[in-house]
C-alpha positions in Angstrom: 1.4 9.2 5.9 3.1 8.7 9.2 2.1 11.2 11.9 5.1 13.1 13.3 5.8 12.1 16.8 7.5 14.0 19.6 11.2 13.5 19.4 13.1 12.1 22.4 15.5 14.5 24.1 18.3 12.1 23.2 17.1 10.9 19.8 18.9 8.3 17.8 19.3 10.7 14.8 21.1 13.2 17.0 23.2 10.7 18.8 26.3 11.7 16.9 25.9 15.1 18.4 25.1 14.4 22.0 27.7 11.7 22.2 30.3 14.3 21.3 28.7 17.3 23.0 26.8 16.2 26.1 25.8 19.8 26.9 24.0 20.1 23.6 20.5 18.4 24.3 19.5 20.7 27.2 21.0 23.7 25.4 19.1 22.9 22.2 15.8 22.3 24.0 15.4 26.0 24.6 15.0 26.6 20.9 11.7 25.7 19.2 11.5 22.7 17.0 11.1 23.6 13.4 10.4 21.8 10.2 11.3 22.5 6.6 10.2 21.6 3.1 13.0 19.1 2.9 11.9 17.4 6.1 8.3 17.2 4.9 9.5 15.8 1.5 11.4 13.2 3.5 8.3 12.2 5.5 6.2 11.9 2.3 8.9 9.7 0.6 9.1 7.5 3.7 5.3 7.1 3.6 5.5 5.9 -0.1 8.3 3.5 0.9 6.3 2.1 3.7 3.3 1.5 1.4 5.4 -0.4 -1.2 6.9 -2.6 1.5 3.5 -3.4 2.9 2.2 -4.3 -0.6 5.2 -6.6 -1.5 5.9 -8.2 1.9 2.6 -8.0 3.8 0.1 -8.6 1.0 -1.6 -5.2 1.1 -4.5 -5.4 -1.3 -3.9 -3.7 -4.7 -7.0 -1.6 -4.4 -6.0 -0.3 -0.9 -2.5 0.3 -2.1 -3.7 2.3 -5.1 -6.0 4.4 -3.1 -3.4 5.2 -0.5 -0.7 5.9 -3.1 -3.0 8.2 -5.1 -3.8 10.1 -1.9 0.0 10.6 -1.2 0.5 11.7 -4.8 -1.9 14.6 -4.2 0.5 16.1 -1.7 2.0 19.3 -3.3 5.5 18.0 -2.3 5.1 14.8 -4.3 7.5 14.3 -7.2 7.9 11.5 -9.7 11.4 11.0 -8.3 9.9 9.7 -5.1 8.4 6.8 -7.1 11.8 6.0 -8.5 13.7 6.1 -5.2 11.1 4.2 -3.4 11.2 1.5 -6.1 15.0 1.3 -5.7 14.6 1.0 -1.9 12.1 -1.8 -2.4 14.4 -3.6 -4.8 17.2 -3.4 -2.3 15.0 -5.0 0.4 13.8 -7.7 -2.0 17.4 -8.5 -2.9 18.3 -8.6 0.8 15.3 -10.9 1.7 16.6 -13.4 -1.0 19.8 -13.8 0.9 18.0 -15.6 3.7 17.6 -19.4 3.6 13.8 -19.0 4.2 11.6 -16.0 3.8 12.3 -13.5 6.7 9.8 -11.5 8.6 9.6 -8.0 7.2 8.0 -5.0 9.1 8.1 -1.3 8.0 8.0 1.6 10.4 8.6 -0.2 13.7 8.8 1.8 16.9 11.6 0.7 19.1 12.7 1.5 22.7 16.4 1.8 23.6 15.7 3.4 27.0 17.8 0.8 28.7 20.8 2.5 27.4 19.6 6.1 26.7 17.1 7.8 29.1 13.7 7.9 27.5 15.3 6.7 24.3 13.0 5.6 21.4 12.7 5.9 17.7 11.3 4.3 14.5 13.1 1.9 12.2 12.1 2.3 8.6 12.3 -1.5 8.0 13.2 -4.5 10.2 13.9 -7.9 8.6 14.5 -10.9 10.7 15.3 -14.5 9.9 17.9 -17.2 10.6 20.5 -15.8 12.9 20.3 -12.2 11.5 18.4 -9.1 12.6 18.5 -6.6 9.8 17.6 -2.9 10.0 17.4 -0.6 7.0 17.2 3.2 7.1 16.0 5.1 4.1 17.4 8.6 3.7 15.7 10.8 1.1 18.3 13.7 1.4 20.8 14.3 -1.3 23.4 16.2 0.6 26.2 14.2 2.2 26.5 10.4 1.9 26.0 8.7 5.2 27.9 5.6 6.2 26.5 2.7 8.3 29.9 2.0 9.8 30.1 2.9 13.4 26.8 4.8 12.9 25.4 5.6 16.4 21.8 6.1 15.1 21.7 2.7 13.5 23.3 1.0 16.5 20.7 2.6 18.8 17.9 1.4 16.5 19.5 -2.0 16.6 19.6 -2.1 20.4 15.9 -1.2 20.4 15.0 -3.8 17.8 17.0 -6.5 19.7 15.0 -5.7 22.8 11.8 -6.0 20.9 12.5 -9.3 19.1 14.8 -11.1 21.4 12.1 -12.4 23.7 10.6 -14.3 20.7 13.8 -15.3 19.0 16.1 -15.7 22.0 19.7 -16.6 21.3 19.0 -17.5 17.7 19.9 -13.9 16.8 23.7 -13.9 16.5 24.4 -10.8 14.5 22.9 -7.5 13.5 23.1 -6.0 10.0 22.5 -2.3 9.7 22.0 -0.7 6.3 21.6 2.9 5.1 19.9 3.4 1.7 20.4 6.8 0.0 19.1 6.2 -3.6 19.2 9.9 -4.5 23.0 10.0 -3.9 24.3 6.5 -4.6 23.1 3.2 -6.1 25.0 1.1 -3.6 23.9 0.8 0.1 26.2 1.2 3.1 26.1 -1.7 5.5 27.7 -2.8 8.8 27.3 -6.2 10.3 28.4 -6.9 13.9 27.9 -9.7 16.4 25.2 -9.1 19.0 27.8 -9.2 21.8 29.7 -6.3 20.2 26.5 -4.3 19.9 25.5 -4.9 23.5 29.1 -4.0 24.6 28.8 -0.7 22.6 25.5 0.0 24.3 27.0 -0.4 27.7 29.9 1.9 26.8 27.6 4.9 25.9 25.3 4.6 29.0 27.3 7.0 31.2 27.6 9.5 28.3 23.9 9.3 27.6 23.1 9.9 31.3 25.4 12.9 31.4 23.7 14.3 28.2 20.2 13.7 29.6 21.1 15.7 32.7 22.7 18.5 30.7 26.1 18.0 32.3 29.5 18.1 30.6 31.0 20.6 28.3 30.3 22.0 24.9 32.4 20.5 22.1 31.7 22.3 18.8 32.5 20.4 15.6 30.9 19.0 12.4 28.1 17.5 14.5 26.8 21.1 15.1 25.3 21.1 11.6 21.8 20.2 12.6 21.8 21.7 16.1 18.9 24.1 16.6 21.1 26.5 18.6 24.1 26.3 16.2 24.0 30.0 15.3 23.7 31.2 18.9 26.0 28.8 20.6 28.6 30.8 22.6 31.1 27.9 22.7 31.0 27.6 18.9 31.4 31.4 18.5 34.4 31.4 20.9 36.0 28.5 19.0 35.6 30.2 15.6 36.6 33.7 16.7 39.9 32.5 18.2 41.6 33.4 15.0 45.0 33.6 16.7 45.0 29.8 16.7 45.5 29.9 12.9 49.0 31.2 13.5 50.0 28.0 15.1 49.9 26.1 11.8 51.8 28.7 9.9 55.5 28.9 11.0 57.3 32.2 10.8 60.9 33.3 11.0 63.5 31.2 9.3 61.0 28.5 8.2 59.1 31.1 6.3 62.2 32.4 4.6 63.4 28.9 3.6 60.2 28.2 1.7 59.9 31.7 0.2 56.7 32.4 2.0 54.9 29.5 0.4 52.6 27.3 2.5 53.4 23.6 2.6 50.8 21.1 1.6 50.6 20.0 5.2 49.8 23.6 6.3 47.2 23.9 3.6 45.5 20.7 4.8 45.5 21.9 8.4 44.1 25.3 7.4 41.4 23.7 5.2 40.2 21.7 8.3 40.1 24.8 10.5 38.6 27.1 7.8 35.8 24.6 7.0 34.3 25.0 10.4 34.7 28.8 10.3 32.9 29.0 6.9 30.0 26.8 8.1 29.7 28.8 11.3 29.6 32.1 9.4 26.8 30.8 7.1 24.8 29.7 10.1 25.2 33.2 11.5 24.0 34.7 8.2 20.9 32.5 8.1 20.0 33.3 11.7 20.4 37.0 11.2 18.4 37.1 7.9 15.5 35.3 9.5 15.7 37.5 12.6 15.5 40.6 10.5 12.6 39.3 8.3 10.7 38.4 11.5 11.0 42.1 12.6 14.2 41.8 14.7 17.1 44.1 14.6 20.7 43.0 13.9 22.8 46.1 14.4 24.6 47.0 11.2 22.7 44.7 8.9 19.4 44.7 6.9 17.6 42.5 4.4 17.3 43.5 0.7 15.9 41.8 -2.4 18.5 39.7 -4.2 19.0 39.2 -7.9 16.2 37.6 -9.8 15.6 36.5 -13.4 12.8 37.6 -15.7 9.9 35.1 -16.3 6.8 35.0 -18.4 3.5 35.3 -16.5 2.0 32.8 -19.0 4.6 31.1 -21.1 2.2 29.4 -23.5 0.4 32.7 -24.1 3.7 34.4 -24.7 4.8 31.7 -27.3 1.4 32.1 -29.1 1.9 35.8 -29.3 5.4 35.4 -30.8 3.9 33.0 -33.4 1.2 35.5 -34.3 3.9 38.1 -34.7 5.4 36.0 -37.5 8.0 33.9 -35.8 8.3 30.2 -36.8 7.2 27.8 -34.0 10.2 25.6 -34.7 12.5 28.6 -33.7 10.7 29.0 -30.4 11.1 25.4 -29.1 14.1 23.2 -28.4 13.8 19.4 -29.1 15.2 17.7 -26.0 15.4 13.9 -25.7 14.3 12.2 -22.6 16.9 11.4 -19.9 18.4 7.9 -19.5 16.3 7.3 -16.4 13.1 8.4 -18.1 13.8 6.1 -21.1 14.6 3.2 -18.8 11.3 3.7 -16.9 9.5 3.8 -20.3 11.0 0.6 -21.6 11.4 -1.2 -18.3 14.8 -2.3 -16.8 15.0 -5.7 -18.6 14.3 -4.4 -22.1 16.4 -1.3 -21.5 19.4 -3.4 -20.5 18.9 -5.7 -23.5 18.4 -3.1 -26.2 20.3 -0.1 -24.9 22.7 -1.5 -22.3 25.7 -1.4 -24.7 25.2 2.4 -25.0 25.3 3.1 -21.3 28.4 4.2 -19.4 28.7 5.8 -16.0 31.4 8.5 -16.2 33.4 9.5 -13.2 32.0 12.6 -11.4 33.9 15.9 -11.2 36.6 15.9 -8.6 35.5 17.2 -5.2 37.7 17.8 -2.2 36.5 16.0 0.9 38.0 14.9 4.3 40.1 11.7 4.2 37.4 10.1 6.4 35.0 10.1 3.5 34.2 6.5 2.4 34.3 7.1 -1.3 37.2 5.9 -3.4 40.0 8.5 -4.2 39.5 10.3 -7.6 41.2 8.6 -10.5 42.3 10.9 -13.4 42.4 7.9 -15.7 38.7 7.1 -15.1 38.0 10.8 -15.9 38.8 10.1 -19.6 35.1 9.3 -20.1 34.0 12.7 -18.7 32.9 13.8 -22.2 30.1 11.2 -22.3 26.7 12.7 -22.0 25.3 12.0 -18.5 21.8 11.2 -17.4 19.9 14.4 -16.8 
């Protein structure tokens, strides 16, 4: 399993933040780095992905592969889903390798240096594939929160700059374009990809140099926004608090006087859209405040006017099997105590194998449209289609 390395002050993964808020890196540095179960799960999934890439592309011996995989599976955070998503990741890489005229070079977990553009900038690419005139970088994301697009993605472009620096001495001008791919198998089957000429990538790198220098020195202003989501100081940032407590700004998008009389006090759709955008940041900020205050109180701190209490919980058996046995002994039929539940589509596909599954059961499979969800217009997904929702009654994969 990869050993965690010290993060660069201006990391590639946080570039979307420090490119927008140059004061953030030095401000954030005063808060301790933390990890979470989700982060540790991600590291474990990445280790499994790396192992499978090494076996397929680098000829890792079966015995060594099995020993390492079994060791990873002993981790308490391991789940069968990691096996499925890492298989999908490998399938995508294999499909990509087949698009080259000749077998490309494939390397997982490659450390790259983009310090020429970002002071002390470095990071690790999940997989680099190179052949012909194309340098290809793939980033596996294990999270299942928000879909991430590869288009204009600063993290991927910084990785690409580092990879170009690493491989250009050997390949020279043969590398004409860079293809950057984000693979999120827990969210979507399709990958997100951006391909740009090397000249455009280098031009972008030059354009961010002065911004990166300012961020490294802690200069510039705070600019709160959606990029605050993963900032370690998001709950205690004064600039963010000032932005979200300036409630009088909400009045600017709700006209009064005659306009209010003309529409009988009803907000227009345009006003609703504007308020949704403003309110979204306000709600996110309030939740961050709640999380910070709760942890502060649990750690022995004092948030005046607030305390921590036990939330609602559900009853549970201390030993379910023993409880069921006791119910049977009491005269209840075992059939009444169990529900017969068929395996999910994914579990049956894994049991049969993809080829046989497609041949025998493919005609029974349909992918219904998901429930409508309101998202910003910048979201890359296709707009919701009521017509496609006619299939919503079909049982989905569990």
